[in-house]
C-alpha positions in Angstrom: 6.6 -5.4 33.4 5.2 -3.5 30.4 4.3 -5.4 27.2 6.9 -4.9 24.5 4.2 -4.8 21.8 0.7 -3.3 21.8 -1.9 -2.8 19.1 -4.1 0.1 20.2 -7.5 0.2 18.5 -10.6 2.4 18.8 -13.0 4.7 17.1 -11.2 7.6 15.3 -11.7 10.3 17.9 -9.8 12.3 20.5 -9.8 9.4 22.9 -7.9 7.2 20.5 -5.3 9.9 19.9 -4.9 10.4 23.6 -4.3 6.6 24.1 -1.6 6.6 21.4 -0.1 9.8 22.9 0.0 8.3 26.4 1.8 5.2 25.0 4.4 7.5 23.4 4.9 9.3 26.7 5.4 5.9 28.4 8.4 5.2 26.1 6.6 3.3 23.3 7.5 4.1 19.7 5.1 3.9 16.7 5.6 0.7 14.6 4.4 0.8 11.1 1.5 2.8 9.6 -1.9 3.2 11.3 -4.7 0.9 10.0 -8.1 2.3 9.3 -11.4 0.6 8.5 -15.1 1.5 8.5 -17.6 -0.6 10.5 -20.7 0.9 8.8 -21.0 3.6 11.4 -17.5 4.8 12.5 -13.9 4.9 11.2 -11.9 2.5 13.4 -8.2 3.0 13.8 -5.4 0.7 14.9 -1.8 1.6 15.7 1.0 -0.8 16.7 3.5 0.5 19.3 6.7 -1.2 20.5 8.8 -0.7 23.6 12.5 -1.4 23.0 14.6 -2.8 25.9 16.7 -0.2 27.6 20.1 -1.7 28.0 21.9 -1.1 31.2 25.1 0.8 30.4 26.7 0.3 33.8 
């Protein structure tokens, strides 16, 4: 079973974007705005994603 809520974090780079893109491909939707901070070396991003239940229409 997939988690219904995830908070994806990482350095602001292509790998972070790919992780968020993969979650979107898996059916997750963005939840809220991204969060950004600076750790003294790198910009670090965070993005919440949610997976809504798919109701059975049968």
